C-alpha positions as CSV (number, residue, x, y, z in Angstrom):
1,M,3.5,4.5,-15.1
2,G,0.2,5.2,-13.3
3,L,-0.6,8.0,-15.7
4,G,-0.3,5.8,-18.7
5,L,-2.4,3.0,-17.2
6,E,-5.1,5.7,-16.4
7,F,-4.9,7.2,-19.8
8,A,-5.4,3.7,-21.2
9,G,-8.1,2.5,-18.9
10,S,-10.0,5.5,-19.8
11,L,-9.6,4.9,-23.5
12,L,-10.6,1.3,-23.1
13,V,-13.7,2.0,-21.1
14,F,-15.0,4.3,-23.6
15,I,-14.4,2.1,-26.6
16,L,-16.0,-0.9,-24.6
17,I,-19.1,1.4,-24.1
18,G,-19.1,2.3,-27.6
19,R,-19.0,-1.3,-29.0
20,Y,-21.6,-2.2,-26.5
21,L,-24.0,0.5,-27.8
22,D,-23.1,-0.3,-31.4
23,G,-24.3,-3.9,-30.8
24,R,-27.3,-2.6,-29.1
25,Y,-28.4,-0.2,-31.7
26,G,-26.7,-1.5,-34.8
27,C,-24.8,1.4,-36.0
28,E,-21.3,-0.1,-36.1
29,P,-18.5,1.3,-36.1
30,W,-19.7,5.0,-35.4
31,L,-20.4,4.7,-31.6
32,T,-17.1,2.8,-31.3
33,L,-15.2,5.6,-32.9
34,A,-17.0,7.9,-30.9
35,G,-16.0,6.2,-27.9
36,C,-12.5,6.0,-28.8
37,V,-12.5,9.7,-29.4
38,L,-14.1,10.5,-26.1
39,G,-11.8,8.1,-24.3
40,F,-8.7,10.0,-26.0
41,V,-10.1,13.4,-24.6
42,A,-11.1,12.0,-21.0
43,G,-7.6,10.3,-20.8
44,F,-5.8,13.5,-22.2
45,Y,-7.8,15.6,-19.7
46,N,-6.9,13.7,-16.6
47,L,-3.3,13.6,-18.0
48,F,-3.2,17.2,-18.3
49,K,-5.0,17.8,-14.8
50,T,-2.7,15.6,-13.0
51,L,0.5,17.0,-14.6
52,S,-0.7,20.5,-13.8
53,T,-1.2,19.7,-10.2
54,L,2.2,18.2,-10.0
55,S,3.7,21.2,-11.5
56,D,1.9,23.5,-9.1
57,R,3.1,21.6,-6.1
58,K,6.9,21.8,-7.4
59,R,6.4,25.4,-8.2
60,S,4.9,26.2,-4.5
61,K,7.5,24.0,-3.0
62,D,10.5,25.9,-5.0
63,K,8.9,29.3,-3.7
64,G,9.0,28.0,0.1
65,D,12.6,27.1,-0.3
66,G,13.9,30.2,-2.1
């Protein structure tokens, strides 16, 4: 559940930043869409990094037992 919240949080933060910049520079909806894409990429990267770390820990734990 924590990974999902982290993914959604990064997506939301980047979308809000994009909306703010759209309002400031008047180029709707392009910066909001860019924020959505960047948020998705950042969330996916964090998800992949966390799952990779957990997988490495499990592998090293399994090697130590066998």
